[in-house]
C-alpha positions in Angstrom: 91.5 53.9 38.9 88.6 53.1 42.0 88.4 50.2 43.9 84.8 50.2 44.6 81.9 51.0 42.9 78.2 52.0 43.4 74.7 50.5 42.1 71.5 49.4 43.0 71.0 46.5 45.1 70.2 43.2 43.3 69.1 39.8 44.7 72.4 38.2 45.0 73.3 41.1 47.6 70.9 39.5 50.0 73.0 36.7 52.1 76.1 39.5 52.5 73.5 42.1 53.0 71.8 40.5 55.8 74.8 39.1 57.5 76.4 42.6 57.6 72.7 43.6 59.1 73.0 41.2 61.9 76.5 42.2 62.7 76.8 44.0 66.1 79.6 46.0 65.3 78.3 47.1 62.2 74.8 48.2 63.7 76.3 49.8 66.8 75.7 53.4 65.4 73.1 52.6 63.1 69.1 52.5 63.3 68.1 50.8 66.5 71.9 50.5 67.7 71.6 46.6 67.8 72.0 43.8 65.2 69.0 43.1 63.6 67.1 40.0 63.8 67.2 37.4 60.8 63.4 38.7 59.9 64.0 42.3 60.3 67.5 42.3 58.2 65.1 40.1 55.3 62.3 43.0 55.5 65.3 45.5 55.5 66.9 44.2 52.7 63.7 43.5 51.1 62.7 47.3 51.2 66.1 48.3 50.0 65.6 45.7 46.7 62.4 46.9 45.9 62.1 50.7 46.8 66.2 51.5 46.5 67.3 54.5 48.0 71.0 54.3 49.1 73.4 52.6 46.6 75.2 49.4 47.2 78.8 49.6 47.6 80.6 46.8 45.3 84.0 45.9 44.5 85.0 47.3 41.5 86.3 44.1 39.9 84.7 41.3 41.5 81.1 43.1 42.2 81.0 41.8 45.7 78.5 43.3 48.3 80.5 45.6 50.6 77.7 47.8 51.8 75.8 50.8 51.2 75.9 54.7 50.7 73.5 57.2 49.8 70.5 59.0 50.9 67.3 57.8 52.4 64.1 59.4 53.6 63.8 58.4 57.3 61.0 60.0 59.1 60.6 62.3 56.4 63.7 63.9 56.8 66.8 62.9 54.3 69.3 61.0 55.9 72.9 60.6 54.2 75.0 57.5 55.4 77.2 54.7 54.8 78.1 51.4 56.4 80.5 48.2 55.5 80.6 44.8 56.1 83.1 44.9 59.1 85.8 43.3 57.0 86.3 46.1 54.7 86.6 48.9 57.6 90.0 50.9 57.6 90.5 51.0 53.8 88.9 54.0 52.9 86.1 52.6 51.0 83.6 54.7 53.1 85.4 57.7 51.8 85.6 56.5 48.6 82.3 55.6 48.1 80.8 58.7 49.4 82.8 60.5 47.0 81.2 58.3 44.1 77.7 58.9 45.7 77.9 62.6 46.1 79.0 63.2 42.7 76.3 60.9 41.2 73.7 62.6 43.4 74.9 66.0 43.1 72.8 67.1 40.2 69.5 65.9 41.7 70.1 67.0 45.3 70.6 69.9 47.5 73.1 69.1 49.6 73.1 72.3 51.6 69.7 70.8 53.4 71.4 67.7 54.2 73.0 67.1 57.4 74.6 63.9 58.7 74.7 63.2 62.5 77.9 61.3 63.6 77.8 59.9 67.2 81.0 61.1 69.1 82.1 57.5 69.8 82.2 56.9 66.1 85.5 58.1 65.4 85.9 56.5 61.8 83.0 58.4 60.7 84.1 61.6 61.8 87.4 60.8 60.0 85.4 59.9 57.0 83.6 63.4 57.4 87.2 65.0 57.9 88.7 63.6 54.6 85.5 64.4 52.7 85.6 68.2 53.8 82.6 67.9 55.6 82.0 71.2 58.0 80.4 70.4 61.5 77.7 72.6 62.1 76.3 72.0 65.9 76.5 69.4 68.4 73.8 67.5 69.8 71.5 64.2 70.3 70.1 62.2 68.0 68.6 59.0 69.2 69.7 59.4 72.6 73.4 59.7 71.7 75.6 62.8 71.7 77.5 63.8 68.7 77.6 66.2 65.9 75.7 67.7 62.8 77.9 67.8 59.6 76.9 69.5 56.2 78.1 67.6 53.3 80.4 69.4 50.9 80.0 68.1 47.6 
């Protein structure tokens, strides 16, 4: 039985989502590579709430907000990403949530056309990609960071 589930964002997720988006450790490898301001985080969540793309990761028993996972269009390119509240790191939740999201999206998404960039310093995400069997395709730079692109293996 799964310890997490995925669902669309709800207003009740706002406080924990905004707190996560303002956490410097969580944001280290995401977006602007810095914690968002309160206003930026509120706007980010409003966008996620009204135009859902990535799923919320929630605890399977309590439905508590844990993070986000899935696809989002950024600069006209599809990006698969995941990020969790730091207190949930190291529990295998990202791997589990990615498996669930990929399975749910697989009948409507051509994953052969979607790559994931993981910065070399992001050791935890590299482990997630390895556990999921994603194929490292090439090295390069993204937003000024060196890393590798991975092809999702559904």
